[in-house]
N, C-alpha and C positions, 0 to 999 in steps of 0.2 A: 549772526555774528557776523564780524567784520569784513567787508570784500578783501581779498588777497591778489596778490600780484600771482603772474602765470608762470613763473618761475618758481614759488611756494607748490604748485601743484605737484610738481616732482621732488622737491626738498622733502626732509623728513623733519616736523616741525610739531609734533605733538608732545616730547618732552626730551629729559635729561637721562644721559649714563654717567654711571659713577666710575665707570674705569673705560680708558680708549675712548673717550666721545667723540673725537674729530674722525676716528675709523669706523667707529658706530651708524654715526651721521651721513657719513660718506657711502657706506653699505645701503643704507635706505634711499640712498637718491636714485630714483628710476622716470630717467627721462621717455618720453614716450611722442608720438606726433600728435599732438591735441588736435589740431586742424581735421585730420584725417577721422579720429574718432567721432567729431563732433558733427563733420560730414555722414559718418556713417550711421551713427545712431539718428541723425534726423531726417535720412533716408530710409528709416526701418517702415513697413506699413501701419505699424501701429502705431507711429510717432506721427509721421509726416508734417513736421514743424522744426522750423531753426530751433539749434540750443540757446537758451535765453539767461541760463543760471546753471553754476556748478560746486557744489557744496563738497569738501575733501573731507574723510576721516580715513583716520590711518590707526594701524596699529604697529607691531614690531615687524611682522613678513609682508603686509600688503596696505596698498591703498586702496580706498572705494570712495568712486567718485558717483554721488547723486547727481545726475544729468536732468534739468529742468528744461523741457522746450516751452515756446511760446503760448502753446494750447496747454499747458497746465499737467501734462502727462509727463511721466517721469519714468528713468531709467539708471540703474545702478551698473558702474562698470567698477570691476576688479580689476586692480594693476598690480604683479608681484614686484617683489623687492630681491631680485634674483641673485642679488650675491650675499644674502643673509642664511638661505637656504638653498641646498641642492638642489636643482630641478625635480629629480626623481621623489623628493619630498614635498614639493610643492605643486599648489593648483596654478594651473595656467591662469592667462588671463582669460574675464568673462565676460 
């Protein structure tokens, strides 16, 4: 796919809503410290290489980031959208 801007990693870009679209999109905005996440992933013993590419996949409740290191190894990071589902019903970041 096409490269996306850093801000698009946080925003919901997967589809449209028939009702209350602005509100639904805002609920699915999930900002996180991307630099810290990349540093953490690249420091894992099983990776040991800087992150080269991030692909975003998303559903209605979470974002999944496929993070590829320069050495070709991959990690998936799951980022929840906490304003969509109460925390007791959702899975924490993985």
